[in-house]
C-alpha positions in Angstrom: 0.0 0.0 0.0 1.3 3.5 -0.8 1.9 6.0 1.9 -0.9 8.4 0.9 -3.4 5.6 1.3 -1.8 4.2 4.4 -1.9 7.5 6.2 -5.1 8.8 4.5 -3.2 11.8 3.2 -5.2 14.9 2.1 -3.5 17.8 0.2 -5.4 21.0 -0.3 -4.8 24.7 -0.6 -2.4 26.4 -3.0 -0.5 23.8 -5.0 2.6 26.0 -5.4 2.5 27.5 -1.9 4.9 26.7 0.9 4.0 23.3 2.5 2.3 23.2 6.0 1.8 19.8 7.5 -1.0 19.5 10.2 -0.6 16.6 12.6 -3.3 15.5 15.1 -2.9 14.2 18.7 -3.9 11.2 20.7 -7.4 9.8 19.9 -8.0 12.2 17.1 -7.6 12.5 13.3 -7.1 15.2 10.6 -10.7 16.4 11.0 -9.6 18.2 14.1 -7.9 20.8 11.9 -11.0 21.6 9.7 -11.5 25.0 11.2 -7.9 26.0 10.7 -7.5 24.8 7.1 -9.5 27.7 5.5 -7.2 30.3 7.1 -4.2 28.7 5.5 -5.5 27.4 2.1 -5.2 30.6 0.2 -1.4 30.9 0.6 -0.1 27.5 1.6 -0.1 23.9 0.4 -1.8 22.2 3.3 -1.1 18.6 4.0 -3.2 16.6 6.4 -2.9 12.9 7.4 -3.8 10.3 10.0 -1.3 8.4 11.9 -1.5 4.7 11.3 -4.1 3.4 13.7 -6.1 6.7 13.6 -9.0 8.1 11.5 -9.1 6.8 8.0 -5.6 5.2 8.0 -5.0 1.6 7.0 -5.4 -0.2 10.3 -3.7 -3.3 8.9 -0.5 -1.4 8.7 -0.5 -0.8 12.5 1.9 -2.8 14.8 2.3 -2.4 18.5 6.1 -2.7 18.2 6.4 0.3 15.8 4.0 2.5 17.6 5.1 1.8 21.2 7.5 4.8 20.9 7.1 8.3 19.5 9.8 7.3 16.9 7.1 5.2 15.1 4.9 8.2 14.7 7.8 10.4 13.6 8.5 7.8 10.9 4.9 8.2 9.7 5.6 12.0 9.3 8.9 11.4 7.5 7.2 8.8 5.2 4.5 11.3 4.3 7.0 14.1 3.7 9.2 11.8 1.5 6.2 10.6 -0.5 5.1 14.2 -1.3 8.7 15.3 -1.8 8.2 18.2 0.7 11.1 20.5 1.3 11.5 22.6 4.5 7.8 22.2 5.3 6.3 23.8 8.4 5.1 21.0 10.7 2.2 22.0 13.0 1.8 19.3 15.7 -1.0 19.3 18.3 -0.3 17.9 21.8 1.9 14.8 21.6 2.5 15.5 17.9 4.5 18.5 18.9 7.2 16.2 20.2 6.7 13.9 17.2 7.6 16.9 15.1 10.8 17.4 17.0 11.8 13.8 16.3 10.8 14.0 12.7 12.7 17.3 12.1 15.9 15.7 13.6 15.5 12.5 11.5 14.8 14.4 8.2 16.0 18.0 8.5 15.7 18.5 4.7 11.9 17.8 5.0 11.0 20.0 8.0 12.1 23.6 8.2 10.0 25.0 11.1 7.8 23.8 13.9 4.5 25.0 15.4 3.8 23.2 18.7 0.2 23.5 19.7 -0.4 22.7 23.5 2.9 20.7 23.7 4.2 18.7 26.5 7.6 16.9 26.4 6.8 15.1 29.7 3.5 14.7 31.4 4.9 13.5 34.8 6.2 15.9 37.4 10.0 15.7 38.1 12.5 17.5 40.3 12.3 21.1 39.2 9.8 20.3 36.4 6.0 20.4 36.5 4.4 18.3 33.9 0.9 18.5 35.4 0.6 14.9 36.7 2.2 12.7 39.3 3.4 9.2 38.3 0.5 7.8 40.3 -1.9 10.0 38.3 -0.7 8.6 35.0 -0.8 5.0 36.3 -4.4 5.5 37.3 -5.3 7.2 34.0 -3.8 4.4 32.0 -5.4 1.7 34.2 -8.8 3.3 33.8 -8.3 3.7 30.0 -7.3 0.0 29.7 -10.1 -1.4 31.8 -13.0 0.6 30.2 -11.8 2.7 27.2 -15.3 3.9 26.2 -16.1 4.9 29.7 -12.8 6.6 30.1 -13.3 8.5 26.9 -16.8 9.7 27.9 -15.4 11.0 31.2 -12.1 12.4 30.2 -12.7 13.9 26.8 -14.8 16.8 28.1 -12.2 17.5 30.8 -9.4 17.6 28.2 -11.4 19.8 25.9 -12.5 22.2 28.7 -15.1 24.8 27.8 -18.0 23.1 29.7 -20.3 25.9 28.6 -19.9 24.5 25.1 -20.7 20.8 25.6 -20.7 20.1 21.9 -16.9 20.5 21.9 -16.5 17.9 24.6 -18.9 15.6 22.7 -16.9 15.9 19.5 -13.7 14.9 21.3 -15.6 12.0 23.0 -16.8 10.8 19.6 -13.3 11.0 18.2 -11.8 9.0 21.1 -14.6 6.4 20.9 -14.0 5.9 17.2 -10.4 4.7 17.9 -9.8 1.0 18.3 -9.4 0.4 22.1 -6.3 -1.8 21.6 -4.6 0.8 19.4 -5.7 3.6 21.8 -4.1 1.7 24.7 -0.7 1.6 23.0 -1.0 5.2 21.8 -1.9 6.4 25.3 1.0 4.6 27.0 3.3 6.0 24.3 2.0 9.5 24.9 1.7 9.8 28.6 4.9 7.8 29.5 7.1 9.6 27.0 9.9 12.0 28.1 11.2 14.1 25.2 12.7 16.9 27.3 16.3 16.1 26.2 15.2 16.1 22.5 14.3 19.8 22.7 17.9 20.9 22.8 18.3 19.4 19.3 15.8 21.7 17.7 17.5 24.0 15.3 14.6 25.3 13.2 12.3 28.3 13.9 9.7 27.3 16.4 6.4 28.6 17.7 5.2 27.4 21.0 1.5 27.9 21.2 -0.1 27.4 24.6 -3.6 28.0 26.1 -4.1 30.3 29.1 -5.8 27.3 30.9 -5.0 23.7 30.0 -5.4 20.8 32.4 -3.1 18.6 30.2 -0.3 21.1 29.4 -0.1 23.8 32.2 1.6 27.1 31.6 4.8 25.9 33.2 5.2 23.3 30.4 5.0 26.0 27.7 7.6 28.1 29.6 9.8 25.0 29.8 9.6 24.2 26.1 10.2 27.9 25.2 13.3 28.1 27.4 14.6 24.8 26.1 14.4 25.7 22.4 16.8 28.6 21.4 15.1 31.5 19.7 11.6 29.9 19.9 8.6 32.2 20.2 6.0 31.6 22.9 2.4 32.8 22.4 -0.3 32.3 25.0 -3.8 32.1 23.5 -6.7 33.6 25.4 -8.3 30.1 25.3 -9.1 27.3 27.7 -8.7 23.5 27.2 -6.3 21.4 25.3 -7.7 21.8 21.8 -7.6 25.4 20.7 -7.9 24.5 17.0 -11.5 23.7 17.9 -12.3 25.9 20.9 -10.5 29.1 19.6 -9.9 28.5 15.9 -9.7 32.2 14.9 -7.0 33.0 17.5 -5.1 29.8 16.8 -5.2 30.3 13.0 -4.1 33.9 13.4 -1.1 32.9 15.6 0.0 30.3 13.1 -0.4 32.7 10.1 1.6 35.4 11.9 4.4 32.8 12.5 4.3 31.6 8.9 4.6 35.2 7.6 7.6 35.7 9.8 9.4 32.9 8.0 9.0 34.5 4.5 
């Protein structure tokens, strides 16, 4: 199977424009970017895809061994960029995909020329001098709950992750997205996500980088955004006046504007 079919690749926007690759996070797919695409399509070649195991990807191509580390997801990114022959593309990664982008940029520097990290977290577990937002016990309980009753976990956690309780339709959309994911695949992706520690990888980032955080985010608190910004030389930190972990859905105008401003600064 070719890569575009395997990863359900969609290419839209201006065919001769600079390439912008949009990458979704855990339990999601490329549809999470639908409110951002129109803001970019006039000037940029917009590439969307689903990680193997997510959305409309080819599930038969998934293996636990490959996707038990973030390197497996980074290889998906490199494969897509290679297939489309992208050069110095801007990689926009949401949540765990922000760190996937860091790994992909290191593996294929000719393919990725800039990073936009939307609600990133290099490590979810608190450590000495570092606040990730969760204790090790919190993560153990989260993963145990997910593995014992994935649909129940999704229904309970998705609205919390989304935030914006006054807009329940947002939480419902994330719930539906989580529930559409195969539970066995979600279990592996969750462990890969929440047990990863990419803090040391940040020092290797050598491309222009935008760190885009939300003012309130239960998954990636403000301390995390500050840490990522400090760890990446010459990165730009923008705090959106938004709540929750998915600003591309809850605050698409502000998110799109911040991304556009960054893209224009690269010209």
